[in-house]
C-alpha positions as a Markdown table, in Angstrom:
| # | Residue | x | y | z |
|---|---|---|---|---|
| 1 | Met | -78.2 | -51.5 | 58.2 |
| 2 | Thr | -79.5 | -48.4 | 60.0 |
| 3 | Arg | -79.8 | -45.0 | 58.5 |
| 4 | Leu | -77.2 | -43.7 | 60.9 |
| 5 | Asn | -74.6 | -46.2 | 59.7 |
| 6 | Leu | -75.2 | -45.3 | 56.0 |
| 7 | Ile | -74.6 | -41.7 | 56.8 |
| 8 | Ala | -71.3 | -42.5 | 58.5 |
| 9 | Met | -70.0 | -44.5 | 55.6 |
| 10 | Ala | -70.9 | -41.8 | 53.1 |
| 11 | Val | -69.0 | -39.2 | 55.2 |
| 12 | Ser | -65.9 | -41.4 | 55.4 |
| 13 | Leu | -65.9 | -42.0 | 51.6 |
| 14 | Leu | -66.1 | -38.3 | 50.9 |
| 15 | Phe | -63.2 | -37.7 | 53.2 |
| 16 | Leu | -61.0 | -40.2 | 51.5 |
| 17 | Ile | -61.8 | -38.9 | 48.1 |
| 18 | Ser | -61.0 | -35.3 | 49.1 |
| 19 | Cys | -57.6 | -36.4 | 50.5 |
| 20 | Gly | -56.6 | -38.7 | 47.6 |
| 21 | Ser | -54.8 | -36.1 | 45.6 |
| 22 | Asp | -52.6 | -35.3 | 48.6 |
| 23 | Ile | -51.2 | -38.8 | 49.1 |
| 24 | Glu | -48.7 | -40.1 | 46.5 |
| 25 | Pro | -48.6 | -43.9 | 46.3 |
| 26 | Gly | -45.2 | -45.7 | 46.9 |
| 27 | Arg | -43.6 | -42.9 | 48.9 |
| 28 | Thr | -42.4 | -44.8 | 52.0 |
| 29 | Glu | -38.8 | -43.6 | 52.4 |
| 30 | Lys | -37.4 | -40.7 | 54.2 |
| 31 | Ile | -34.6 | -38.6 | 52.7 |
| 32 | Gly | -31.5 | -39.3 | 54.8 |
| 33 | Glu | -28.7 | -37.0 | 55.8 |
| 34 | Pro | -26.1 | -35.9 | 53.1 |
| 35 | Ile | -23.1 | -38.1 | 52.8 |
| 36 | Lys | -19.6 | -36.9 | 52.0 |
| 37 | Gly | -16.4 | -38.6 | 50.9 |
| 38 | Leu | -17.9 | -41.1 | 48.4 |
| 39 | Val | -15.8 | -42.0 | 45.3 |
| 40 | Leu | -17.9 | -42.1 | 42.2 |
| 41 | Ala | -17.2 | -43.5 | 38.7 |
| 42 | Lys | -19.0 | -44.1 | 35.4 |
| 43 | Val | -20.0 | -47.6 | 34.5 |
| 44 | Thr | -18.1 | -48.6 | 31.3 |
| 45 | Ala | -18.0 | -51.7 | 29.1 |
| 46 | Ser | -14.7 | -53.6 | 28.8 |
| 47 | Ala | -13.5 | -56.4 | 26.7 |
| 48 | Leu | -13.9 | -59.6 | 28.8 |
| 49 | Ala | -11.5 | -62.5 | 28.6 |
| 50 | Ser | -12.6 | -65.6 | 26.9 |
| 51 | Arg | -14.8 | -67.8 | 29.1 |
| 52 | Gln | -13.0 | -70.8 | 27.8 |
| 53 | Ala | -10.2 | -71.7 | 30.3 |
| 54 | Tyr | -7.2 | -74.0 | 29.8 |
| 55 | Val | -5.2 | -75.9 | 32.4 |
| 56 | Gly | -1.7 | -74.8 | 33.3 |
| 57 | Thr | 1.0 | -75.3 | 35.9 |
| 58 | Val | 3.1 | -72.6 | 37.6 |
| 59 | Glu | 6.8 | -73.2 | 37.3 |
| 60 | Ser | 10.0 | -71.4 | 37.9 |
| 61 | Pro | 11.9 | -69.8 | 34.9 |
| 62 | Asp | 14.7 | -72.2 | 35.7 |
| 63 | Arg | 14.9 | -75.1 | 38.2 |
| 64 | Gly | 18.2 | -76.8 | 39.0 |
| 65 | Val | 18.9 | -79.9 | 41.1 |
| 66 | Leu | 22.2 | -79.7 | 43.0 |
| 67 | Ala | 24.1 | -83.0 | 43.3 |
| 68 | Ala | 27.0 | -84.2 | 45.4 |
| 69 | Arg | 30.4 | -84.2 | 43.8 |
| 70 | Ile | 32.2 | -86.2 | 46.4 |
| 71 | Asp | 31.3 | -89.0 | 48.8 |
| 72 | Gly | 30.6 | -88.5 | 52.5 |
| 73 | Arg | 27.8 | -87.8 | 54.9 |
| 74 | Val | 25.5 | -84.8 | 55.0 |
| 75 | Ser | 26.5 | -83.0 | 58.2 |
| 76 | Arg | 24.4 | -79.8 | 58.0 |
| 77 | Ile | 21.6 | -78.4 | 55.8 |
| 78 | Leu | 21.9 | -74.6 | 56.0 |
| 79 | Ala | 18.9 | -73.5 | 53.9 |
| 80 | Ala | 15.3 | -74.4 | 54.7 |
| 81 | Glu | 12.7 | -75.3 | 52.1 |
| 82 | Gly | 11.1 | -72.2 | 50.8 |
| 83 | Glu | 14.1 | -70.0 | 51.9 |
| 84 | Glu | 15.3 | -67.3 | 49.5 |
| 85 | Val | 19.1 | -67.6 | 48.9 |
| 86 | Val | 21.7 | -65.4 | 47.2 |
| 87 | Asp | 24.4 | -66.4 | 44.7 |
| 88 | Gly | 27.3 | -68.1 | 46.5 |
| 89 | Gln | 25.4 | -68.8 | 49.7 |
| 90 | Ala | 26.3 | -72.1 | 51.5 |
| 91 | Leu | 23.3 | -74.5 | 51.3 |
| 92 | Leu | 24.7 | -77.8 | 52.7 |
| 93 | Thr | 27.9 | -79.3 | 54.0 |
| 94 | Ile | 29.3 | -82.8 | 53.6 |
| 95 | Ser | 31.8 | -84.4 | 56.1 |
| 96 | Asp | 33.3 | -87.8 | 56.9 |
| 97 | Asn | 35.2 | -88.0 | 53.7 |
| 98 | Leu | 38.9 | -88.2 | 52.7 |
| 99 | Ala | 39.1 | -84.8 | 51.0 |
| 100 | Gly | 41.1 | -83.3 | 53.9 |
| 101 | Asp | 43.5 | -86.2 | 54.1 |
| 102 | Arg | 44.1 | -86.1 | 50.4 |
| 103 | Leu | 44.9 | -82.4 | 50.5 |
| 104 | Lys | 47.4 | -83.0 | 53.2 |
| 105 | Glu | 49.0 | -85.8 | 51.2 |
| 106 | Ala | 49.1 | -83.6 | 48.1 |
| 107 | Glu | 50.7 | -80.7 | 50.0 |
| 108 | Ala | 53.4 | -83.0 | 51.4 |
| 109 | Ala | 54.1 | -84.4 | 48.0 |
| 110 | Leu | 54.4 | -80.9 | 46.6 |
| 111 | Ala | 56.8 | -79.9 | 49.3 |
| 112 | Glu | 58.9 | -83.0 | 48.5 |
| 113 | Ala | 58.8 | -82.2 | 44.8 |
| 114 | Arg | 59.9 | -78.6 | 45.4 |
| 115 | Gly | 62.8 | -79.8 | 47.5 |
| 116 | Gly | 63.8 | -82.2 | 44.7 |
| 117 | Ala | 63.6 | -79.4 | 42.2 |
| 118 | Ala | 65.8 | -77.2 | 44.3 |
| 119 | Ala | 68.4 | -80.0 | 44.5 |
| 120 | Ala | 68.2 | -80.4 | 40.8 |
| 121 | Val | 68.8 | -76.7 | 40.3 |
| 122 | Ala | 71.9 | -76.9 | 42.5 |
| 123 | Arg | 73.2 | -80.0 | 40.6 |
| 124 | Gln | 72.7 | -78.3 | 37.3 |
| 125 | Ser | 74.5 | -75.2 | 38.4 |
| 126 | Leu | 77.5 | -77.2 | 39.7 |
| 127 | Ala | 77.6 | -79.3 | 36.4 |
| 128 | Glu | 77.6 | -76.1 | 34.3 |
| 129 | Lys | 80.4 | -74.5 | 36.3 |
| 130 | Thr | 82.4 | -77.8 | 36.2 |
| 131 | His | 81.9 | -78.0 | 32.5 |
| 132 | Ala | 83.1 | -74.4 | 32.0 |
| 133 | Arg | 86.3 | -75.1 | 34.0 |
| 134 | Phe | 87.0 | -78.3 | 32.1 |
| 135 | Gln | 86.4 | -76.6 | 28.8 |
| 136 | Gln | 89.2 | -74.1 | 29.7 |
| 137 | Leu | 91.5 | -77.0 | 30.7 |
| 138 | Phe | 90.7 | -78.9 | 27.6 |
| 139 | Ser | 91.6 | -75.9 | 25.4 |
| 140 | Arg | 95.1 | -75.9 | 27.1 |
| 141 | Glu | 95.3 | -79.7 | 26.7 |
| 142 | Ala | 95.4 | -80.1 | 30.5 |
| 143 | Val | 92.7 | -82.8 | 30.5 |
| 144 | Thr | 92.0 | -85.6 | 28.2 |
| 145 | Ala | 89.0 | -85.7 | 25.8 |
| 146 | Gln | 87.5 | -88.6 | 27.7 |
| 147 | Glu | 87.5 | -86.5 | 30.9 |
| 148 | Phe | 86.0 | -83.5 | 29.1 |
| 149 | Asp | 83.2 | -85.8 | 27.6 |
| 150 | Arg | 82.4 | -87.2 | 31.0 |
| 151 | Val | 81.9 | -83.7 | 32.5 |
| 152 | Gly | 79.7 | -82.8 | 29.5 |
| 153 | Ala | 77.6 | -86.0 | 30.1 |
| 154 | Glu | 77.2 | -85.0 | 33.8 |
| 155 | Gln | 76.0 | -81.6 | 32.7 |
| 156 | Glu | 73.4 | -83.1 | 30.4 |
| 157 | Leu | 72.2 | -85.5 | 33.2 |
| 158 | Ala | 71.8 | -82.5 | 35.6 |
| 159 | Arg | 69.8 | -80.6 | 33.0 |
| 160 | Gln | 67.5 | -83.6 | 32.4 |
| 161 | Gly | 67.2 | -84.1 | 36.2 |
| 162 | Leu | 66.1 | -80.5 | 36.6 |
| 163 | Thr | 63.5 | -80.9 | 33.9 |
| 164 | Thr | 62.1 | -84.1 | 35.6 |
| 165 | Ala | 62.1 | -82.3 | 39.0 |
| 166 | Gln | 60.2 | -79.4 | 37.6 |
| 167 | Ala | 57.6 | -81.7 | 36.0 |
| 168 | Ala | 57.2 | -83.4 | 39.4 |
| 169 | Val | 56.5 | -80.0 | 40.9 |
| 170 | Arg | 53.8 | -79.3 | 38.4 |
| 171 | Arg | 52.2 | -82.6 | 39.0 |
| 172 | Ala | 52.2 | -82.1 | 42.7 |
| 173 | Glu | 50.7 | -78.6 | 42.3 |
| 174 | Ala | 47.9 | -80.0 | 40.2 |
| 175 | Ala | 47.3 | -82.7 | 42.8 |
| 176 | Val | 47.1 | -80.0 | 45.5 |
| 177 | Ala | 44.7 | -78.0 | 43.4 |
| 178 | Gly | 42.5 | -81.0 | 42.8 |
| 179 | Ala | 42.5 | -81.9 | 46.5 |
| 180 | Arg | 41.5 | -78.3 | 47.4 |
| 181 | Thr | 38.7 | -78.4 | 44.8 |
| 182 | Ala | 37.5 | -81.7 | 46.3 |
| 183 | Leu | 37.6 | -80.1 | 49.7 |
| 184 | Asp | 35.5 | -77.2 | 48.4 |
| 185 | Tyr | 32.9 | -79.8 | 47.2 |
| 186 | Thr | 32.2 | -80.4 | 50.9 |
| 187 | Arg | 30.4 | -77.1 | 50.9 |
| 188 | Val | 27.5 | -77.0 | 48.4 |
| 189 | Ile | 26.8 | -73.3 | 47.5 |
| 190 | Ala | 24.0 | -71.7 | 45.5 |
| 191 | Pro | 25.1 | -71.2 | 41.8 |
| 192 | Tyr | 22.5 | -68.4 | 41.5 |
| 193 | Ala | 20.0 | -66.5 | 43.5 |
| 194 | Gly | 16.7 | -68.3 | 44.0 |
| 195 | Val | 14.5 | -70.2 | 46.3 |
| 196 | Val | 15.2 | -73.7 | 47.8 |
| 197 | Thr | 12.1 | -75.7 | 46.8 |
| 198 | Arg | 12.9 | -79.1 | 48.2 |
| 199 | His | 15.4 | -81.1 | 50.3 |
| 200 | Leu | 16.3 | -84.4 | 48.6 |
| 201 | Val | 18.4 | -85.7 | 51.5 |
| 202 | Gln | 18.4 | -85.3 | 55.3 |
| 203 | Glu | 21.2 | -84.5 | 57.7 |
| 204 | Gly | 23.1 | -87.7 | 58.3 |
| 205 | Ser | 22.4 | -89.2 | 54.9 |
| 206 | Thr | 25.3 | -90.9 | 53.1 |
| 207 | Val | 25.9 | -89.6 | 49.6 |
| 208 | Leu | 28.0 | -90.5 | 46.6 |
| 209 | Pro | 29.1 | -88.4 | 43.7 |
| 210 | Gly | 25.9 | -87.6 | 41.7 |
| 211 | Thr | 23.5 | -88.0 | 44.6 |
| 212 | Pro | 20.8 | -85.3 | 44.3 |
| 213 | Leu | 20.9 | -83.0 | 47.3 |
| 214 | Leu | 18.3 | -80.3 | 46.8 |
| 215 | Ser | 16.3 | -78.4 | 44.1 |
| 216 | Leu | 16.7 | -74.7 | 43.6 |
| 217 | Asp | 14.4 | -72.3 | 41.6 |
| 218 | Arg | 16.2 | -69.4 | 40.0 |
| 219 | Ala | 14.9 | -66.0 | 41.1 |
| 220 | Gly | 12.8 | -64.2 | 38.5 |
| 221 | Arg | 9.3 | -63.9 | 37.2 |
| 222 | Phe | 7.4 | -67.1 | 37.3 |
| 223 | Gln | 5.7 | -68.6 | 34.3 |
| 224 | Val | 2.8 | -70.9 | 33.6 |
| 225 | Arg | 3.1 | -73.8 | 31.2 |
| 226 | Ala | -0.3 | -74.5 | 29.6 |
| 227 | Asp | -1.8 | -76.9 | 27.1 |
| 228 | Leu | -3.9 | -75.3 | 24.4 |
| 229 | Pro | -6.1 | -77.2 | 21.9 |
| 230 | Asp | -4.6 | -77.6 | 18.4 |
| 231 | Ala | -7.6 | -75.6 | 17.1 |
| 232 | Leu | -5.8 | -72.5 | 18.4 |
| 233 | Thr | -2.6 | -73.3 | 16.4 |
| 234 | Gly | -1.5 | -70.1 | 14.7 |
| 235 | Gln | -3.9 | -67.9 | 16.7 |
| 236 | Val | -1.7 | -67.6 | 19.7 |
| 237 | Val | 1.7 | -65.9 | 19.2 |
| 238 | Val | 4.5 | -64.5 | 21.5 |
| 239 | Gly | 3.3 | -61.3 | 23.2 |
| 240 | Asp | -0.4 | -62.2 | 23.4 |
| 241 | Pro | -2.0 | -61.2 | 26.7 |
| 242 | Phe | -3.5 | -63.9 | 29.0 |
| 243 | Leu | -5.3 | -63.9 | 32.3 |
| 244 | Val | -4.0 | -66.5 | 34.8 |
| 245 | Glu | -6.3 | -67.6 | 37.6 |
| 246 | Leu | -4.7 | -69.3 | 40.6 |
| 247 | Pro | -7.7 | -70.9 | 42.5 |
| 248 | Ala | -5.6 | -72.0 | 45.5 |
| 249 | Leu | -4.4 | -68.5 | 46.1 |
| 250 | Gln | -7.7 | -66.9 | 45.0 |
| 251 | Lys | -5.7 | -64.6 | 42.7 |
| 252 | Gln | -5.9 | -63.6 | 39.1 |
| 253 | Leu | -2.8 | -62.3 | 37.4 |
| 254 | Ala | -1.9 | -60.9 | 34.0 |
| 255 | Gly | 0.7 | -62.5 | 31.8 |
| 256 | Thr | 2.0 | -62.6 | 28.2 |
| 257 | Val | 3.0 | -65.5 | 26.0 |
| 258 | Ser | 6.8 | -65.8 | 26.1 |
| 259 | Glu | 7.1 | -69.0 | 24.0 |
| 260 | Val | 4.9 | -71.2 | 21.8 |
| 261 | Val | 6.1 | -74.8 | 21.5 |
| 262 | Pro | 5.8 | -75.5 | 17.8 |
| 263 | Ala | 5.3 | -79.2 | 18.1 |
| 264 | Ala | 1.8 | -80.6 | 19.0 |
| 265 | Asp | 1.1 | -83.6 | 21.2 |
| 266 | Pro | -0.6 | -86.2 | 18.9 |
| 267 | Ser | -2.2 | -88.0 | 21.9 |
| 268 | Ser | -3.9 | -85.0 | 23.4 |
| 269 | Arg | -4.2 | -82.9 | 20.2 |
| 270 | Ser | -2.7 | -79.9 | 22.0 |
| 271 | Phe | 0.3 | -77.7 | 22.0 |
| 272 | Gln | 2.1 | -75.9 | 24.9 |
| 273 | Val | 2.7 | -72.3 | 25.5 |
| 274 | Lys | 4.7 | -70.5 | 28.3 |
| 275 | Ile | 3.0 | -67.5 | 29.8 |
| 276 | Glu | 5.3 | -65.1 | 31.7 |
| 277 | Leu | 3.5 | -63.5 | 34.7 |
| 278 | Thr | 3.8 | -59.8 | 35.2 |
| 279 | Thr | 4.1 | -60.1 | 39.0 |
| 280 | Asp | 7.5 | -60.4 | 40.7 |
| 281 | Glu | 6.1 | -62.2 | 43.7 |
| 282 | Ala | 7.4 | -65.7 | 44.4 |
| 283 | Leu | 4.8 | -68.5 | 43.8 |
| 284 | Pro | 4.7 | -72.1 | 44.7 |
| 285 | Ser | 6.0 | -74.2 | 41.8 |
| 286 | Gly | 3.6 | -76.8 | 40.5 |
| 287 | Leu | 0.6 | -74.7 | 41.5 |
| 288 | Phe | -2.6 | -75.4 | 39.4 |
| 289 | Ala | -3.6 | -72.6 | 37.1 |
| 290 | Arg | -6.3 | -71.7 | 34.6 |
| 291 | Val | -5.4 | -69.5 | 31.7 |
| 292 | Arg | -7.7 | -67.5 | 29.4 |
| 293 | Pro | -6.8 | -65.3 | 26.3 |
| 294 | Ala | -7.3 | -61.7 | 27.4 |
| 295 | Gly | -9.3 | -59.2 | 25.4 |
| 296 | Val | -10.8 | -61.6 | 22.9 |
| 297 | Gly | -14.2 | -62.3 | 24.5 |
| 298 | Glu | -17.4 | -60.3 | 24.5 |
| 299 | Ser | -17.9 | -56.9 | 25.9 |
| 300 | Ala | -19.1 | -56.8 | 29.6 |
| 301 | Leu | -19.7 | -54.3 | 32.4 |
| 302 | Leu | -16.9 | -54.6 | 35.0 |
| 303 | Val | -17.1 | -52.8 | 38.3 |
| 304 | Pro | -14.6 | -52.7 | 41.2 |
| 305 | Thr | -15.3 | -55.3 | 43.9 |
| 306 | Ser | -15.4 | -52.4 | 46.4 |
| 307 | Ala | -18.7 | -51.3 | 44.8 |
| 308 | Ile | -20.5 | -54.5 | 45.6 |
| 309 | Ile | -22.8 | -54.7 | 48.6 |
| 310 | Thr | -23.8 | -58.1 | 49.8 |
| 311 | Arg | -26.7 | -58.5 | 52.3 |
| 312 | Gly | -27.7 | -62.1 | 52.8 |
| 313 | Gln | -28.5 | -63.5 | 49.4 |
| 314 | Leu | -28.9 | -60.1 | 47.8 |
| 315 | Thr | -26.1 | -58.4 | 45.8 |
| 316 | Ala | -26.5 | -54.7 | 45.1 |
| 317 | Val | -24.7 | -51.4 | 44.3 |
| 318 | Tyr | -25.4 | -47.8 | 44.9 |
| 319 | Ile | -25.9 | -45.5 | 41.9 |
| 320 | Val | -26.2 | -41.8 | 41.9 |
| 321 | Glu | -29.0 | -39.9 | 40.0 |
| 322 | Glu | -29.3 | -36.2 | 40.4 |
| 323 | Gln | -27.0 | -36.3 | 43.4 |
| 324 | Thr | -29.2 | -38.8 | 45.2 |
| 325 | Leu | -28.2 | -42.4 | 46.1 |
| 326 | His | -30.3 | -45.3 | 44.9 |
| 327 | Tyr | -29.9 | -48.9 | 46.1 |
| 328 | Arg | -29.9 | -51.1 | 43.0 |
| 329 | Leu | -30.0 | -54.9 | 43.0 |
| 330 | Val | -27.6 | -56.5 | 40.4 |
| 331 | Lys | -26.7 | -59.9 | 39.2 |
| 332 | Ile | -22.9 | -60.6 | 39.1 |
| 333 | Gly | -20.9 | -63.0 | 36.9 |
| 334 | Gln | -17.3 | -64.0 | 37.1 |
| 335 | Asn | -14.9 | -62.5 | 39.6 |
| 336 | Leu | -11.8 | -61.1 | 38.0 |
| 337 | Gly | -9.6 | -60.3 | 41.0 |
| 338 | Asp | -10.3 | -56.6 | 41.8 |
| 339 | Arg | -13.2 | -56.4 | 39.4 |
| 340 | Val | -16.6 | -58.2 | 39.0 |
| 341 | Glu | -18.7 | -58.8 | 35.9 |
| 342 | Ile | -22.2 | -57.3 | 36.1 |
| 343 | Leu | -24.7 | -59.5 | 34.2 |
| 344 | Ser | -27.8 | -57.4 | 34.8 |
| 345 | Gly | -29.0 | -54.4 | 36.9 |
| 346 | Leu | -26.7 | -51.7 | 35.5 |
| 347 | Ala | -26.3 | -49.9 | 32.3 |
| 348 | Glu | -23.3 | -48.3 | 30.7 |
| 349 | Gly | -22.9 | -44.7 | 31.6 |
| 350 | Glu | -24.6 | -44.8 | 35.0 |
| 351 | Thr | -22.7 | -43.3 | 37.9 |
| 352 | Leu | -21.6 | -45.8 | 40.6 |
| 353 | Val | -20.3 | -45.5 | 44.1 |
| 354 | Val | -16.9 | -47.4 | 44.0 |
| 355 | Glu | -15.5 | -46.4 | 47.4 |
| 356 | Gly | -17.4 | -45.9 | 50.5 |
| 357 | Ala | -20.4 | -47.9 | 49.4 |
| 358 | Gln | -20.8 | -49.4 | 53.0 |
| 359 | Arg | -21.6 | -45.8 | 54.2 |
| 360 | Ala | -24.1 | -45.1 | 51.5 |
| 361 | Lys | -27.9 | -45.0 | 52.3 |
| 362 | Asn | -30.7 | -45.1 | 49.9 |
| 363 | Gly | -32.3 | -41.7 | 49.3 |
| 364 | Ser | -29.4 | -39.7 | 50.8 |
| 365 | Arg | -27.8 | -36.9 | 48.9 |
| 366 | Val | -24.2 | -37.0 | 47.8 |
| 367 | Glu | -22.0 | -34.0 | 48.7 |
| 368 | Asp | -18.4 | -33.4 | 47.7 |
């Protein structure tokens, strides 16, 4: 190496040493523009629901199956499956039956019975007047005792005839009422407000009394029937809070135990509970659910899902320290609807961007 090269290297080394105190290692970012409108919140620990989940099924608080009460043919189905109906709304009609003809026959029989009763009233009135006249004649000995007895017998026969005619009228009226009721059975109406869940017949189907027509779920808050292991016997009581996960709908709802079935199933070593959901929204009956006792698990950090930033395989949040935004990688756990469990990367008490995180930039200052 030449003497000139050695001198050049020495000068360069002295230059670097003299500038070393002015360059701070690791400073590669540039402070961004201030950002306004971000919503901040402190990270707090919350009681997490038990990680142990149990299988359940969503069901209506009351499901009824409406059946035919007369024979005939289904002429029209007036409510579609899944349709909400009100109390008294027509759901289905049945035709091609004898209900109308029977009503006409009953009404004709009633008219005839009423005519017979009117004639019986007239006969009784005539018999009473005749008996009164003969009684006066008999007191003056103008008629014989035999004639007076005959008139008395006719009066009694007229009275009995009227009683029979009135009974016939009552029977005819009952027949008309029955025929009208049978005619009403051609219109199947909703006995309560609810949702039509399933058609059990089709238009044109022939039905007999007792044939199931459709199923109807009563309106109201839905519940989940779940099987819990018998090891929890005595630990779950009415009013206990539960978290209900509906994977098919990607929802998690809150609920409370409304009933604990006291008897256990010896084959599965489990007992049933009914969990009433706090939501009023209609849910598909028979939906698969997972239930977890709420507030009995370990403590965990839960943050709003709006605070999570996903970029490729990385999951992060923005925290604020001294009014400056910092991009922080985190590891998340279970998703709890509108909140996410943080397994690592955050500490309780740190300030987090919970709304507007998509606008946040690392190193920018936060302004009100």
